[in-house]
N, CA, C, O and the ligand as a Tripos MOL2 file, in Angstrom:
@<TRIPOS>MOLECULE
protein
  245   243    62     0     0
PROTEIN
NO_CHARGES

@<TRIPOS>ATOM
      1 N          55.3320  -27.4970    9.1410 N.3       1 MET1
      2 CA         53.9680  -28.4900    9.2890 C.3       1 MET1
      3 C          52.9360  -27.6240    8.6590 C.2       1 MET1
      4 O          52.7780  -26.4140    8.8250 O.2       1 MET1
      5 N          52.2570  -28.4430    7.9060 N.am      2 ILE2
      6 CA         51.0990  -27.6990    7.4460 C.3       2 ILE2
      7 C          49.8450  -28.3930    7.8840 C.2       2 ILE2
      8 O          49.5320  -29.5550    7.6280 O.2       2 ILE2
      9 N          49.0790  -27.3890    8.6770 N.am      3 GLU3
     10 CA         47.8010  -27.9830    9.1160 C.3       3 GLU3
     11 C          46.7490  -27.5250    8.1210 C.2       3 GLU3
     12 O          46.5580  -26.3920    7.6790 O.2       3 GLU3
     13 N          46.0480  -28.7720    7.8450 N.am      4 GLN4
     14 CA         45.2050  -28.7730    6.8170 C.3       4 GLN4
     15 C          43.8000  -28.0170    7.4220 C.2       4 GLN4
     16 O          43.3060  -28.3360    8.5030 O.2       4 GLN4
     17 N          43.3450  -27.1440    6.6900 N.am      5 LYS5
     18 CA         42.1500  -26.5130    7.3260 C.3       5 LYS5
     19 C          40.7560  -27.4040    7.0300 C.2       5 LYS5
     20 O          40.4550  -27.7090    5.8760 O.2       5 LYS5
     21 N          40.1510  -27.6900    7.8780 N.am      6 LYS6
     22 CA         38.9050  -28.5970    7.5510 C.3       6 LYS6
     23 C          37.8640  -27.7550    6.9670 C.2       6 LYS6
     24 O          37.5560  -26.6920    7.5060 O.2       6 LYS6
     25 N          37.3210  -28.1560    5.9250 N.am      7 ILE7
     26 CA         36.1530  -27.3580    5.4800 C.3       7 ILE7
     27 C          34.8290  -27.9410    6.1500 C.2       7 ILE7
     28 O          34.4750  -29.1110    6.0080 O.2       7 ILE7
     29 N          34.1980  -27.0710    6.8340 N.am      8 ILE8
     30 CA         33.1410  -27.5980    7.3240 C.3       8 ILE8
     31 C          32.0680  -27.2980    6.4360 C.2       8 ILE8
     32 O          31.7390  -26.1930    6.0030 O.2       8 ILE8
     33 N          31.4650  -28.6320    6.1750 N.am      9 GLU9
     34 CA         30.2430  -28.5830    5.2930 C.3       9 GLU9
     35 C          29.1230  -28.2710    6.1600 C.2       9 GLU9
     36 O          29.0820  -28.5070    7.3670 O.2       9 GLU9
     37 N          28.1800  -27.7030    5.4330 N.am     10 PRO10
     38 CA         26.8740  -27.2450    6.1160 C.3      10 PRO10
     39 C          26.2690  -28.7650    6.3940 C.2      10 PRO10
     40 O          26.2500  -29.6550    5.5440 O.2      10 PRO10
     41 N          25.8200  -28.8750    7.6350 N.am     11 GLU11
     42 CA         25.3080  -29.9840    8.1370 C.3      11 GLU11
     43 C          23.8990  -30.4620    7.2250 C.2      11 GLU11
     44 O          23.0630  -29.6680    6.7930 O.2      11 GLU11
     45 N          23.8720  -31.6220    7.0900 N.am     12 ARG12
     46 CA         22.5960  -32.0020    6.2750 C.3      12 ARG12
     47 C          21.7440  -32.9350    7.0430 C.2      12 ARG12
     48 O          22.2150  -33.7370    7.8490 O.2      12 ARG12
     49 N          20.3640  -32.8080    6.7570 N.am     13 VAL13
     50 CA         19.5460  -33.7220    7.2610 C.3      13 VAL13
     51 C          18.7420  -34.1220    6.3550 C.2      13 VAL13
     52 O          18.7510  -33.5960    5.2420 O.2      13 VAL13
     53 N          17.8550  -35.1870    6.6970 N.am     14 SER14
     54 CA         16.9800  -35.7530    5.7530 C.3      14 SER14
     55 C          15.5420  -35.4970    6.1120 C.2      14 SER14
     56 O          15.1650  -35.6910    7.2680 O.2      14 SER14
     57 N          14.6490  -35.0340    5.1000 N.am     15 CYS15
     58 CA         13.2930  -34.8020    5.3320 C.3      15 CYS15
     59 C          12.7530  -36.0280    5.8270 C.2      15 CYS15
     60 O          13.0890  -37.1270    5.3850 O.2      15 CYS15
     61 N          11.8100  -35.8310    6.8620 N.am     16 GLU16
     62 CA         11.2110  -37.0720    7.5580 C.3      16 GLU16
     63 C          10.1550  -37.7210    6.3460 C.2      16 GLU16
     64 O          10.0000  -38.9400    6.2720 O.2      16 GLU16
     65 N           9.5050  -36.8480    5.4820 N.am     17 VAL17
     66 CA          8.6380  -37.2680    4.4990 C.3      17 VAL17
     67 C           9.2350  -37.8290    3.2110 C.2      17 VAL17
     68 O           9.0310  -39.0100    2.9330 O.2      17 VAL17
     69 N           9.8940  -37.1190    2.4830 N.am     18 CYS18
     70 CA         10.4240  -37.4860    1.3920 C.3      18 CYS18
     71 C          11.7370  -38.1200    1.3730 C.2      18 CYS18
     72 O          12.0570  -38.8720    0.4530 O.2      18 CYS18
     73 N          12.4920  -37.8580    2.3240 N.am     19 PHE19
     74 CA         13.6750  -38.3860    2.5510 C.3      19 PHE19
     75 C          14.7950  -37.7470    1.8190 C.2      19 PHE19
     76 O          15.9010  -38.2580    1.6440 O.2      19 PHE19
     77 N          14.4050  -36.5760    1.4070 N.am     20 ARG20
     78 CA         15.5930  -35.6770    0.4800 C.3      20 ARG20
     79 C          16.3840  -35.1570    1.6220 C.2      20 ARG20
     80 O          16.0260  -34.8110    2.7480 O.2      20 ARG20
     81 N          17.6670  -35.1910    0.9950 N.am     21 GLU21
     82 CA         18.6950  -34.2620    1.9300 C.3      21 GLU21
     83 C          18.6390  -32.8980    1.7090 C.2      21 GLU21
     84 O          18.7240  -32.4050    0.5840 O.2      21 GLU21
     85 N          18.4850  -32.1960    2.8440 N.am     22 ILE22
     86 CA         18.6260  -30.7450    2.8020 C.3      22 ILE22
     87 C          19.5630  -30.2420    3.7890 C.2      22 ILE22
     88 O          19.8430  -30.9240    4.7750 O.2      22 ILE22
     89 N          20.1160  -28.9780    3.5720 N.am     23 PRO23
     90 CA         21.0090  -28.2890    4.4340 C.3      23 PRO23
     91 C          20.2640  -27.9860    5.6290 C.2      23 PRO23
     92 O          19.1220  -27.5320    5.5590 O.2      23 PRO23
     93 N          20.9090  -28.2360    6.8360 N.am     24 LEU24
     94 CA         20.0710  -27.8660    8.1070 C.3      24 LEU24
     95 C          19.4960  -26.4530    8.0130 C.2      24 LEU24
     96 O          18.3240  -26.1880    8.2800 O.2      24 LEU24
     97 N          20.3530  -25.6240    7.6390 N.am     25 SER25
     98 CA         19.8940  -24.1650    7.6780 C.3      25 SER25
     99 C          18.5300  -23.9700    6.7060 C.2      25 SER25
    100 O          17.9120  -22.9090    6.8030 O.2      25 SER25
    101 N          18.1760  -24.7710    5.9830 N.am     26 GLU26
    102 CA         17.1880  -24.7340    5.2410 C.3      26 GLU26
    103 C          15.9590  -25.3640    5.3010 C.2      26 GLU26
    104 O          14.9670  -25.1140    4.6160 O.2      26 GLU26
    105 N          16.1240  -26.4060    6.3800 N.am     27 ALA27
    106 CA         15.0700  -27.3280    6.8710 C.3      27 ALA27
    107 C          14.1650  -26.6570    7.8220 C.2      27 ALA27
    108 O          14.5000  -25.7450    8.5770 O.2      27 ALA27
    109 N          13.0840  -27.1380    7.7320 N.am     28 THR28
    110 CA         11.9290  -26.7590    8.5300 C.3      28 THR28
    111 C          12.1800  -27.9290    9.5600 C.2      28 THR28
    112 O          12.3940  -29.0900    9.2130 O.2      28 THR28
    113 N          12.1270  -27.4750   10.9070 N.am     29 SER29
    114 CA         12.3820  -28.3950   11.8900 C.3      29 SER29
    115 C          11.1680  -28.2170   12.8720 C.2      29 SER29
    116 O          10.5560  -27.1550   12.9840 O.2      29 SER29
    117 N          10.8610  -29.4510   13.6240 N.am     30 VAL30
    118 CA          9.7240  -29.4220   14.5740 C.3      30 VAL30
    119 C          10.3810  -30.2840   15.7490 C.2      30 VAL30
    120 O          10.8570  -31.4100   15.6000 O.2      30 VAL30
    121 N          10.3300  -29.6110   16.8590 N.am     31 LYS31
    122 CA         10.8680  -30.3320   18.1360 C.3      31 LYS31
    123 C           9.8300  -31.1870   18.6620 C.2      31 LYS31
    124 O           8.8910  -30.6320   19.2330 O.2      31 LYS31
    125 N           9.8420  -32.3790   18.5700 N.am     32 ALA32
    126 CA          9.1090  -33.4420   19.2640 C.3      32 ALA32
    127 C           9.4130  -33.6590   20.7340 C.2      32 ALA32
    128 O          10.1890  -32.8470   21.2360 O.2      32 ALA32
    129 N           9.0030  -34.4740   21.3860 N.am     33 ILE33
    130 CA          9.1690  -34.8030   22.8820 C.3      33 ILE33
    131 C          10.8800  -34.9520   23.0120 C.2      33 ILE33
    132 O          11.5040  -34.1630   23.7220 O.2      33 ILE33
    133 N          11.5030  -35.9440   22.3240 N.am     34 ASP34
    134 CA         12.6420  -36.3060   22.5410 C.3      34 ASP34
    135 C          13.7940  -36.1360   21.3780 C.2      34 ASP34
    136 O          14.9950  -36.3690   21.5110 O.2      34 ASP34
    137 N          13.1400  -35.6880   20.2580 N.am     35 TYR35
    138 CA         14.0250  -35.7030   19.1330 C.3      35 TYR35
    139 C          13.3470  -34.4630   18.1800 C.2      35 TYR35
    140 O          12.2950  -33.8930   18.4720 O.2      35 TYR35
    141 N          14.1670  -34.1720   16.9910 N.am     36 ILE36
    142 CA         13.6710  -33.0830   16.1300 C.3      36 ILE36
    143 C          13.3850  -33.7200   14.8370 C.2      36 ILE36
    144 O          14.0050  -34.7160   14.4650 O.2      36 ILE36
    145 N          12.5220  -33.2030   14.1930 N.am     37 VAL37
    146 CA         11.9580  -33.6460   12.9650 C.3      37 VAL37
    147 C          12.2430  -32.6850   11.9680 C.2      37 VAL37
    148 O          11.9860  -31.4960   12.1600 O.2      37 VAL37
    149 N          12.8540  -33.1780   10.7130 N.am     38 TYR38
    150 CA         13.2540  -32.1380    9.7890 C.3      38 TYR38
    151 C          12.3890  -32.2950    8.4930 C.2      38 TYR38
    152 O          12.0520  -33.4040    8.0800 O.2      38 TYR38
    153 N          12.0570  -31.1540    7.8920 N.am     39 TYR39
    154 CA         11.3130  -31.1870    6.6080 C.3      39 TYR39
    155 C          12.0560  -30.3340    5.6530 C.2      39 TYR39
    156 O          12.7340  -29.3850    6.0450 O.2      39 TYR39
    157 N          11.9340  -30.6700    4.3540 N.am     40 CYS40
    158 CA         12.5580  -29.9480    3.4350 C.3      40 CYS40
    159 C          11.5380  -28.5880    3.2460 C.2      40 CYS40
    160 O          12.0610  -27.5130    2.9530 O.2      40 CYS40
    161 N          10.4520  -28.6590    3.3790 N.am     41 GLY41
    162 CA          9.6980  -27.4390    3.2930 C.3      41 GLY41
    163 C           8.3340  -27.5240    3.8920 C.2      41 GLY41
    164 O           8.0590  -28.6340    4.3470 O.2      41 GLY41
    165 N           7.5170  -26.7020    3.9840 N.am     42 LEU42
    166 CA          6.3070  -26.6500    4.5880 C.3      42 LEU42
    167 C           5.1440  -27.7750    4.0010 C.2      42 LEU42
    168 O           4.2530  -28.3140    4.6570 O.2      42 LEU42
    169 N           5.4190  -27.9240    2.7180 N.am     43 ASP43
    170 CA          4.7470  -28.8940    1.8870 C.3      43 ASP43
    171 C           4.7770  -30.2670    2.7510 C.2      43 ASP43
    172 O           3.7590  -30.7370    3.2600 O.2      43 ASP43
    173 N           6.0300  -30.8410    2.8550 N.am     44 CYS44
    174 CA          6.3240  -31.9610    3.6270 C.3      44 CYS44
    175 C           5.7950  -32.1000    5.1360 C.2      44 CYS44
    176 O           5.2570  -33.0790    5.6530 O.2      44 CYS44
    177 N           6.0840  -30.8970    5.6820 N.am     45 TYR45
    178 CA          5.7240  -30.6100    7.0750 C.3      45 TYR45
    179 C           4.1210  -31.0140    7.2330 C.2      45 TYR45
    180 O           3.6420  -31.7690    8.0790 O.2      45 TYR45
    181 N           3.4110  -30.2790    6.1520 N.am     46 ASP46
    182 CA          1.8640  -30.4360    6.1800 C.3      46 ASP46
    183 C           1.5200  -31.8580    6.1010 C.2      46 ASP46
    184 O           0.7440  -32.3900    6.8950 O.2      46 ASP46
    185 N           2.1130  -32.4830    5.1190 N.am     47 LYS47
    186 CA          1.9480  -33.9990    4.7180 C.3      47 LYS47
    187 C           2.0500  -34.8890    6.0710 C.2      47 LYS47
    188 O           1.2170  -35.7390    6.3840 O.2      47 LYS47
    189 N           3.3470  -34.5170    6.9140 N.am     48 TRP48
    190 CA          3.6260  -35.2120    8.0530 C.3      48 TRP48
    191 C           2.6020  -34.8260    9.0710 C.2      48 TRP48
    192 O           2.0850  -35.6980    9.7690 O.2      48 TRP48
    193 N           2.3350  -33.7730    9.1730 N.am     49 LYS49
    194 CA          1.1950  -33.3790   10.3500 C.3      49 LYS49
    195 C          -0.2150  -33.9390   10.0210 C.2      49 LYS49
    196 O          -1.0320  -34.1010   10.9270 O.2      49 LYS49
    197 N          -0.4860  -34.2160    8.8100 N.am     50 LYS50
    198 CA         -1.7570  -34.8720    8.4080 C.3      50 LYS50
    199 C          -1.6500  -36.2340    8.7800 C.2      50 LYS50
    200 O          -2.5880  -36.7500    9.3860 O.2      50 LYS50
    201 N          -0.6640  -36.8710    8.5090 N.am     51 GLN51
    202 CA         -0.2860  -38.2630    8.7810 C.3      51 GLN51
    203 C          -0.4400  -38.5190   10.1040 C.2      51 GLN51
    204 O          -1.0480  -39.5420   10.4200 O.2      51 GLN51
    205 N           0.0730  -37.6510   11.1080 N.am     52 LYS52
    206 CA          0.0020  -37.8180   12.4640 C.3      52 LYS52
    207 C          -1.4140  -37.5150   12.8550 C.2      52 LYS52
    208 O          -1.9310  -38.1320   13.7870 O.2      52 LYS52
    209 N          -2.0510  -36.6150   12.2020 N.am     53 ALA53
    210 CA         -3.3230  -36.3070   12.8980 C.3      53 ALA53
    211 C          -4.4010  -37.2810   12.5390 C.2      53 ALA53
    212 O          -5.4100  -37.4630   13.2200 O.2      53 ALA53
    213 N          -4.1150  -37.8930   11.4210 N.am     54 GLU54
    214 CA         -5.0770  -38.9900   10.8220 C.3      54 GLU54
    215 C          -5.5350  -39.9780   11.9010 C.2      54 GLU54
    216 O          -4.7450  -40.7750   12.4090 O.2      54 GLU54
    217 N          -6.8080  -39.9090   12.2330 N.am     55 PRO55
    218 CA         -7.3890  -40.9000   13.0900 C.3      55 PRO55
    219 C          -7.1560  -42.1700   12.8970 C.2      55 PRO55
    220 O          -7.2330  -42.4930   11.7120 O.2      55 PRO55
    221 N          -6.9090  -42.9770   13.6000 N.am     56 GLU56
    222 CA         -6.7820  -44.6760   13.2900 C.3      56 GLU56
    223 C          -8.3080  -45.0120   13.1120 C.2      56 GLU56
    224 O          -9.2300  -44.6970   13.8640 O.2      56 GLU56
    225 N          -8.3560  -45.7330   11.9270 N.am     57 SER57
    226 CA         -9.5790  -46.2420   11.7100 C.3      57 SER57
    227 C          -9.9610  -47.2170   12.7000 C.2      57 SER57
    228 O          -9.1890  -48.1040   13.0640 O.2      57 SER57
    229 N         -11.3420  -47.0520   13.2260 N.am     58 SER58
    230 CA        -11.7060  -47.7880   14.2070 C.3      58 SER58
    231 C         -12.0840  -49.2600   13.7570 C.2      58 SER58
    232 O         -12.6850  -49.3950   12.6910 O.2      58 SER58
    233 N         -11.7990  -50.2380   14.4290 N.am     59 ALA59
    234 CA        -12.1530  -51.5160   14.0370 C.3      59 ALA59
    235 C         -13.4440  -51.6630   14.2550 C.2      59 ALA59
    236 O         -13.8600  -52.0980   15.3290 O.2      59 ALA59
    237 N         -14.3180  -51.2810   13.1540 N.am     60 ASP60
    238 CA        -15.9140  -51.3410   13.3620 C.3      60 ASP60
    239 C         -16.4610  -52.3590   12.3680 C.2      60 ASP60
    240 O         -17.6720  -52.5400   12.2440 O.2      60 ASP60
    241 N         -15.5340  -53.0250   11.6560 N.am     61 ASP61
    242 CA        -16.1720  -53.9820   10.6310 C.3      61 ASP61
    243 C         -15.9520  -55.4020   11.0050 C.2      61 ASP61
    244 O         -16.3960  -56.3040   10.2940 O.2      61 ASP61
    245 ZN         10.5270  -33.5230    2.0800 Zn       62 ZN62
@<TRIPOS>BOND
     1     1     2 1
     2     2     3 1
     3     3     4 2
     4     3     5 am
     5     5     6 1
     6     6     7 1
     7     7     8 2
     8     7     9 am
     9     9    10 1
    10    10    11 1
    11    11    12 2
    12    11    13 am
    13    13    14 1
    14    14    15 1
    15    15    16 2
    16    15    17 am
    17    17    18 1
    18    18    19 1
    19    19    20 2
    20    19    21 am
    21    21    22 1
    22    22    23 1
    23    23    24 2
    24    23    25 am
    25    25    26 1
    26    26    27 1
    27    27    28 2
    28    27    29 am
    29    29    30 1
    30    30    31 1
    31    31    32 2
    32    31    33 am
    33    33    34 1
    34    34    35 1
    35    35    36 2
    36    35    37 am
    37    37    38 1
    38    38    39 1
    39    39    40 2
    40    39    41 am
    41    41    42 1
    42    42    43 1
    43    43    44 2
    44    43    45 am
    45    45    46 1
    46    46    47 1
    47    47    48 2
    48    47    49 am
    49    49    50 1
    50    50    51 1
    51    51    52 2
    52    51    53 am
    53    53    54 1
    54    54    55 1
    55    55    56 2
    56    55    57 am
    57    57    58 1
    58    58    59 1
    59    59    60 2
    60    59    61 am
    61    61    62 1
    62    62    63 1
    63    63    64 2
    64    63    65 am
    65    65    66 1
    66    66    67 1
    67    67    68 2
    68    67    69 am
    69    69    70 1
    70    70    71 1
    71    71    72 2
    72    71    73 am
    73    73    74 1
    74    74    75 1
    75    75    76 2
    76    75    77 am
    77    77    78 1
    78    78    79 1
    79    79    80 2
    80    79    81 am
    81    81    82 1
    82    82    83 1
    83    83    84 2
    84    83    85 am
    85    85    86 1
    86    86    87 1
    87    87    88 2
    88    87    89 am
    89    89    90 1
    90    90    91 1
    91    91    92 2
    92    91    93 am
    93    93    94 1
    94    94    95 1
    95    95    96 2
    96    95    97 am
    97    97    98 1
    98    98    99 1
    99    99   100 2
   100    99   101 am
   101   101   102 1
   102   102   103 1
   103   103   104 2
   104   103   105 am
   105   105   106 1
   106   106   107 1
   107   107   108 2
   108   107   109 am
   109   109   110 1
   110   110   111 1
   111   111   112 2
   112   111   113 am
   113   113   114 1
   114   114   115 1
   115   115   116 2
   116   115   117 am
   117   117   118 1
   118   118   119 1
   119   119   120 2
   120   119   121 am
   121   121   122 1
   122   122   123 1
   123   123   124 2
   124   123   125 am
   125   125   126 1
   126   126   127 1
   127   127   128 2
   128   127   129 am
   129   129   130 1
   130   130   131 1
   131   131   132 2
   132   131   133 am
   133   133   134 1
   134   134   135 1
   135   135   136 2
   136   135   137 am
   137   137   138 1
   138   138   139 1
   139   139   140 2
   140   139   141 am
   141   141   142 1
   142   142   143 1
   143   143   144 2
   144   143   145 am
   145   145   146 1
   146   146   147 1
   147   147   148 2
   148   147   149 am
   149   149   150 1
   150   150   151 1
   151   151   152 2
   152   151   153 am
   153   153   154 1
   154   154   155 1
   155   155   156 2
   156   155   157 am
   157   157   158 1
   158   158   159 1
   159   159   160 2
   160   159   161 am
   161   161   162 1
   162   162   163 1
   163   163   164 2
   164   163   165 am
   165   165   166 1
   166   166   167 1
   167   167   168 2
   168   167   169 am
   169   169   170 1
   170   170   171 1
   171   171   172 2
   172   171   173 am
   173   173   174 1
   174   174   175 1
   175   175   176 2
   176   175   177 am
   177   177   178 1
   178   178   179 1
   179   179   180 2
   180   179   181 am
   181   181   182 1
   182   182   183 1
   183   183   184 2
   184   183   185 am
   185   185   186 1
   186   186   187 1
   187   187   188 2
   188   187   189 am
   189   189   190 1
   190   190   191 1
   191   191   192 2
   192   191   193 am
   193   193   194 1
   194   194   195 1
   195   195   196 2
   196   195   197 am
   197   197   198 1
   198   198   199 1
   199   199   200 2
   200   199   201 am
   201   201   202 1
   202   202   203 1
   203   203   204 2
   204   203   205 am
   205   205   206 1
   206   206   207 1
   207   207   208 2
   208   207   209 am
   209   209   210 1
   210   210   211 1
   211   211   212 2
   212   211   213 am
   213   213   214 1
   214   214   215 1
   215   215   216 2
   216   215   217 am
   217   217   218 1
   218   218   219 1
   219   219   220 2
   220   219   221 am
   221   221   222 1
   222   222   223 1
   223   223   224 2
   224   223   225 am
   225   225   226 1
   226   226   227 1
   227   227   228 2
   228   227   229 am
   229   229   230 1
   230   230   231 1
   231   231   232 2
   232   231   233 am
   233   233   234 1
   234   234   235 1
   235   235   236 2
   236   235   237 am
   237   237   238 1
   238   238   239 1
   239   239   240 2
   240   239   241 am
   241   241   242 1
   242   242   243 1
   243   243   244 2
@<TRIPOS>SUBSTRUCTURE
     1 MET1         2 RESIDUE 1 A MET
     2 ILE2         6 RESIDUE 1 A ILE
     3 GLU3        10 RESIDUE 1 A GLU
     4 GLN4        14 RESIDUE 1 A GLN
     5 LYS5        18 RESIDUE 1 A LYS
     6 LYS6        22 RESIDUE 1 A LYS
     7 ILE7        26 RESIDUE 1 A ILE
     8 ILE8        30 RESIDUE 1 A ILE
     9 GLU9        34 RESIDUE 1 A GLU
    10 PRO10       38 RESIDUE 1 A PRO
    11 GLU11       42 RESIDUE 1 A GLU
    12 ARG12       46 RESIDUE 1 A ARG
    13 VAL13       50 RESIDUE 1 A VAL
    14 SER14       54 RESIDUE 1 A SER
    15 CYS15       58 RESIDUE 1 A CYS
    16 GLU16       62 RESIDUE 1 A GLU
    17 VAL17       66 RESIDUE 1 A VAL
    18 CYS18       70 RESIDUE 1 A CYS
    19 PHE19       74 RESIDUE 1 A PHE
    20 ARG20       78 RESIDUE 1 A ARG
    21 GLU21       82 RESIDUE 1 A GLU
    22 ILE22       86 RESIDUE 1 A ILE
    23 PRO23       90 RESIDUE 1 A PRO
    24 LEU24       94 RESIDUE 1 A LEU
    25 SER25       98 RESIDUE 1 A SER
    26 GLU26      102 RESIDUE 1 A GLU
    27 ALA27      106 RESIDUE 1 A ALA
    28 THR28      110 RESIDUE 1 A THR
    29 SER29      114 RESIDUE 1 A SER
    30 VAL30      118 RESIDUE 1 A VAL
    31 LYS31      122 RESIDUE 1 A LYS
    32 ALA32      126 RESIDUE 1 A ALA
    33 ILE33      130 RESIDUE 1 A ILE
    34 ASP34      134 RESIDUE 1 A ASP
    35 TYR35      138 RESIDUE 1 A TYR
    36 ILE36      142 RESIDUE 1 A ILE
    37 VAL37      146 RESIDUE 1 A VAL
    38 TYR38      150 RESIDUE 1 A TYR
    39 TYR39      154 RESIDUE 1 A TYR
    40 CYS40      158 RESIDUE 1 A CYS
    41 GLY41      162 RESIDUE 1 A GLY
    42 LEU42      166 RESIDUE 1 A LEU
    43 ASP43      170 RESIDUE 1 A ASP
    44 CYS44      174 RESIDUE 1 A CYS
    45 TYR45      178 RESIDUE 1 A TYR
    46 ASP46      182 RESIDUE 1 A ASP
    47 LYS47      186 RESIDUE 1 A LYS
    48 TRP48      190 RESIDUE 1 A TRP
    49 LYS49      194 RESIDUE 1 A LYS
    50 LYS50      198 RESIDUE 1 A LYS
    51 GLN51      202 RESIDUE 1 A GLN
    52 LYS52      206 RESIDUE 1 A LYS
    53 ALA53      210 RESIDUE 1 A ALA
    54 GLU54      214 RESIDUE 1 A GLU
    55 PRO55      218 RESIDUE 1 A PRO
    56 GLU56      222 RESIDUE 1 A GLU
    57 SER57      226 RESIDUE 1 A SER
    58 SER58      230 RESIDUE 1 A SER
    59 ALA59      234 RESIDUE 1 A ALA
    60 ASP60      238 RESIDUE 1 A ASP
    61 ASP61      242 RESIDUE 1 A ASP
    62 ZN62       245 GROUP 0 **** ****
């Protein structure tokens, strides 16, 4: 009986900003309240952070 060795591929995650698939080991991750957000790099992390920080335009018009 031959037992096939399973090749464990590195886990991949998709970048929260550009949706590119990246190996988990290379991803930048940020732990949010009940989930983890991944980025392909600090560039996308920065974009995400700015999006989040952007104040909602007040209904002033
Ligand atoms: Zn990205």
